[in-house]
N, C-alpha and C positions, 0 to 999 in steps of 0.2 A: 787769160780772160780779163776783159776790161770792164770797169764799172759803167753801167748805163747812165748817161747824163739825161735824166728824165726832164730836167728843166730846159733842155734845148729844143723840146718839141713844141715850138711856139708858132710854126707855120707862117712866119712873116707877119703875124698880128702884133701891131706896135704896142697896144696897151697890155697885152698878155706878156710880151717880152719885158716891158718896164716893171710890171708888178709881180714878176717871178724871179727877181734878181736878189731878193733879200737873203740875209743869212738866217738860218734857223737854229734853234737850240739843238736839234738832232744832228746837225752837221758834224759835231765832234765825234760821234760814233758811227756815222753813216759811211763807213769804209767798205771796200769790196770784201775784205777779210771778215768783218763782222756780218755783212750781208750773207756771205757763204755759211758762216756759223749758224745764223738764224734759219737759213734755208734748210740746212741739215737737220736742225731741231724740228722744223715744221714737217719735213718729210717723215721724221721718226715719230712725232708726237701728235700730229693733226687728228688722227682717228681717236686717240685717247682723249684729247681735248674736247672733241665733239661729243663723245659718250658721256664725259663728266657733266656736261650741261644738264643732263637729265637724271642725275643722281637724286635719290631721296634724301631727306634732311639728315637722317642718321648717318648715311655715308659721308655727307659733307662734314659733319662734326667729327667723325672718326678720322677723316683726312686732315682736318685743320688742327686738331689738338697737338700732335707731335711737332708740327711746324711752328705753332705759337709758342710752345714750351721751349723749343730750340732758339727762336729768335730772342725771347726774353732773357734766357740764360746767357746768350751771346752778348746782348746789350749790357746786361748787368756786369758781366765779367770784363768787357773790353771798352765800353764807352763811358767816360767820366761822368757825364750828366746823369745817365740812366743808373749808374752805380750809386750815386748819392741820392737820387730821387727815390729809387726803390729801397735802398738801405734804410732810409728814414721811416719807411712803413714796415720794416722788419722782414723784407724779402731775403730769401736764401736760394742759392742755386738748387734746382730740382724741385722747387716748391709747387710748380704747376703740374698737377696730376688730373685736372678736370677743367672743363670750360668755366665752371664756377670759380675755380682758383684764379684763372686768367682774368675773369671779370672783376676780381677783387683788387687788382693792382691799380695804381693811380692813373688817371686820365691825363693826356697831354693836349695842349691847345696852343694857338698862336700867341696868346698873351705870355705864356710861359716861355715859348721859344724866343720871343723878342728879347728876353732878358738873359739868354744863354749865348756865350761866345761860341762861334762856329767850331773852334778847336775842341771844345768840350763836348760837342755833339758828334764828333768823329772818333773812330776806334783809336786807341793808343797805338803809337808807332806807325800810324798811317800818314804818310806825307801827302799834302794836297796835290802834288804833281805826280803821284804814283801812276804808272802806266796802267791802262785798263780801267781808269776811273773817269767819270764824265760829269761835268758841272752843268747845272741848269738852274732855273729859278721859277718861283710862282709868278703870276702876273702882277701881283701887288694890288689887286682890285679891292682888297679889304684894308689897304692903307700902307702896308709894308711888304716888299717882296722878300721871300725867304730863299736863300741859296740851298740847293739840293745837290748832293753827290750820290751818283749811282754807280754800281759795278756792272760787269758784263752780264751776270745772271739777271739782275733787275731789268736791264735794258732789253735783253733777249726775251724774257718771259712777258714783259709789258708789250712788246711787239707782237708776240704770239697771241696775246689776248685780243688785240685789235684784229689780227688776221682771222681768228676764230669768229669774231663778231661779223666780219665781212662775209665769211663763208656761210655762217648761219643764215644771214639775210639773203645772200645771192644764190645759195644752193649750187647746182651743177654749173651755173653760169659764172661762178667764181673760178675761172680758168686762168692759167699763168699768163696768158697774153692780154687779158682784160685790164683796163686802167681803173685806178681809183682816183677820183678828183677831189682835191682838198682846198678849201678856201679858208685860210686862217693865218695867224702869225706864227703858229707852230704846226708840227705834223704829228708828233707822238709815236711815230714808227719810222722805219727806214724807208728810203725812197724806192727801193725794190729789193726783192730777194735774189740778188745776183742776176737781175734782168727779168725775173718773174714778178708778176703782180705789181707793175710799175705805178708810181704815184706822181701826179703833177700837183704842185702846190702853188696857189695864187694868194698873195697877201691882201688883195683888195680887188673889187670889180670896178674898174674905171670906165669901161665901156661895156654895157650889157650886150649889145649887138655882137661885139667881138668875142665876148665870153661865150655866148651861145654858139657862135661859129666854131670856137675852139672845142667846145663840148661835142659838136657834130663831127669834128675831125677825129677826136680821141675815142668817142663812143664809150664812155666809162660805164662800169657796172654799178658803182657806188658813188654818190656825191656826198661829201662831208663838208658842212658849212655852219656858220653862225645863223641863227634863225632870223636875224634882222635883214639878211639878204633875200629871204623868200619873197617878200612883197615886191622887190625890185624886178624879179623875174616874171611877175604876173602877166605883163603884156606878151610874153613869149611862151605862154603856157602850152600851146599846141606843139611848138617845136621841141620843148622839153619833154612833153608826153611822147613824141615820136622817138626819143632816145631810148625809151623802154628801160629806164633805170630800175634796178631791183630794189633800191632803197635810197632815201635821202636821210642822212643822219645829222641832227642838230646837236650843238653842244655849247658850253661856255656861258651862254646867256640864258636868262629865263624865257621860257615859252610856255604857252598854255596848251592844254589838250585840244581846246576848240581851234586854236591856230593851227596845230599840227594836222588835225582832221580836215580842216578847210583846205590846206595846201596839198594834203594827200589826194583829195578828190580832184583838185585843180590840175595837178601834175601826173595823176594816174600812177602814183608810186607811193608806197608807205613812207610817211615822214615820221621818223622815230627819234626819240631823244636819248642821248647818251649822258649819263650822270657820272662825271669823273672829276679828278683833280690832278694837278701836277705832282702832288705829294705821293699819291698811291696809284695813279692810273685810273682805269675804269672801275667805278663803284657799282653801277647797275646800268642795264640797258633796257629800254622800253621794247616790249615785244609787240607783234601786230595786234594783240588783243588788249593793248593799252595798259599793261602792267609792267612796272620796272622790276626786273629780277636781279638781285645782288649777285655779283661774281663772288667766288669763294676759294678758288684753287691757287691764286697767287696773292690775294688779299682777303682778310677776314673782315666782314661787315657786321657790326652790332647795331640793331635797331632798338633803342631804349625808350620805351613808352613813358610819357610824362603827362599826357592829357587825353582822357577818353570821354567822348560824348556819344549821343545816339547816332550822330552822323559820321564821326570819324575818330580814329586814334592817331594822335600826333606823337612823333618820336624824334629824338636826336640821333645822329649818326656818328659812330666811332669806327674808324678804320685802322687796320694793322697790315702793313706791307711786310709779309714774312719771307719774301724772297731776297730783299735787299739787306746786305750785311755791312754796308758802309755807313749809311745814315737812315736806319729804319725808323719809320713812324709807327709807334705802338700805342694802341687805344687812342688814336688821334681824333679829337673833336673838331670837325670842320666848321662848326658853328651853324650847321644847317638844320632846318626843321623839315620833316617829311610826314606825309600821311601814309599810314600802313594798313594792310588788310591781311586776312588769312591767318594761318598758323603753320606749325611744322609739318602737318599732314596734308596741307592744301596742295592741289595740283592745278596748274593753269591749263587752259585749252591748248597752249603752245607745247605742253609736255613737261615744262619745268615745275619743280616742286618747291614748297616752303613759303614763308611769308613774302609779301610783295610790297613794294613802294608804289603807292597810287599817284602821288603828286610830290614833286620837290617844291616845298612851300616857300623856300627862301631862307635867308639868314635870320637868326634870332633878333638881330637889330635892324631888320629890313621889313618889318610888318606894320600895318596900320594900328594906331593906338585908339582905344575907346575911352569914354569919360570915366568908366568904372575901373580903369586900369588894365583891362584885358586887351588882347590884340587879335587881329584877323590876319592870318597868313597871306602873303602876297599872291600865291598861286590862285587862290579862290577869287580874289579881286581881279587879277589879270585875266582869268577866264571870262569874267563878267565884262570887263573892258573889251576883250577881243570879240565877244559875241555881239556887242553893240556897235563896234567901230571897224572891225577888220574888213568887212565888205561894204562899208559906207562910202559911196562915191564922192562925198564932200570932205572926207578926212583922209589925208595921206599918211600922216604919222601923228602920234599922240603920246602924252605923258600925264599922269595924275600925281599931284603933289599935295600931301597933307601938311598944312601949316602948323606952326608951333601951338596955335590956339586949339588944336585938335578938331574942332567942328568946322573950321574953314579949309576949303580945298581950292586948288587951281587945276583946271583942265586946259593944258596948253597943247596946241595942235598946229599942223600945217594943212592947208586946204582951202576950201571955199569960204565965203563970208560967214560970219558968226550966225546970222539969222537962219541960214540953211542947216546949221549944226545944232541949234537950240533944241529941237524936238528929240534928237537922239540923246543929247546930254541929259535932258529931263528924264527920259526913260531910264538911263543909267543911274541917275541920282536916286530914283525910287528903289532900284535894286540894291544900291550901295547902302542906303539907309536901313534896309532890311538886314543886310549883312552886319552892319555896325551897331544896329539896334539903338540909333540915336539920330536926331535931326541934324542935318549938315547944310552948309551953304557952299555952293560951287561957283567960282568965277571962271568964265570962259575967256581964254586969251589966245588969239590967233597970232602966230609968229611966222617969220620967213623960214626959220630952221630951228629945230629943237636945240637947246643949249647942250654943250658937251658935258659929259659926266667925268668924275675924277679918273676913271679907268676907261679903256676903249669899249667896254661892254655896254650893251644896250640896257637901259633901265626904263621900264614903263611906269613904275611906281616909286616914288620917293616920299619917305615920311620924315619931315622936319620936326615933328612932335617928339620923336625918340631922342633927339639931340638935347631936349630939355628935361628928359626923364631922370 
């Protein structure tokens, strides 16, 4: 058997060929042998994986507890950093007998990790070049990229989580011959399962016409992409509709519910958001009823409430990857804020149980500041921005910047002359003042292109006020 070269299916389209030649993080483990291994796991476990999606909360907790206890004991015994970190709080092997015990151990975050030598975050006696180990890294969008070492189990079960997601969205049409189309700098799963469920990965769309032609040749069942590509495809909406995609999945960049609903209608396919990280894989997936459901069987997700109002409950997110035994992230605080709803007994219309994430609000240091020292999460403001400007024919792209003075803002955009944009900006300012509960001044700045951000990710909102906090 020969490994399928999925990236060779370019059909003579020049821009597709040129933008599909990059090396991916997943290439280190995308071998025929590992593809066959994951394929065998999928054939054995796919029905069980599908059934687990609809477990009630008590079943999820019963499943998670022994896995969490095991990974903490393993880390405490074998990894120098965790041994010292947990020892200082009085931890002993076997101490986790309940989820409350688990939630009492110290939290990990990127600030802590930046002060740890990589060798101290690896198991003792494990050489960096050990076979069956795979290096990758985070994107570095928060300032510093983190090196990550995974083992075969972590790689395999992470891939299975993605294939379960695709199957859940595509149903019976997720057949072995159907393509998955991915537009990103990474893929997060193998390029095929020994020829089944092939994935084509494009790192950028240089020619929208050729990209649509390529999609028409491959006829993918799922399209996976950054949300900033969605507006580029708008002139080709009918041709994309004709593809009859079962789902379009967005990830990596912030997008609003308004934006996803707008493009769902435009492309006649559900546009759903995947909340994930390189550290732990998929954290939660938005269902067709617009609720994010945390995954639980390969990673444990804690939603820790810290602010409750009549309108919403805000929570921080801690994740534990309990399948990885090389470099496990345990009670890892991504720095994200989310809005949550429901309780352990809740059931969504999609059939899944438990609390849900309603919005991924952004990072703690990525929200708008108010004069009284409070903040407004980015997701709320982004939704308002999108409702005012997504379908505005005079605005092609836009960004809102809060200046260090807090009450001064800049609305920078590409598009028609400023006098045509003033009415929409004025309407937006009224809504923003209601959100911030203060008077603001917004300067309109038309540019030829939006300035680059420190990472490749799209940012619709930037708060310079937080830099002075």
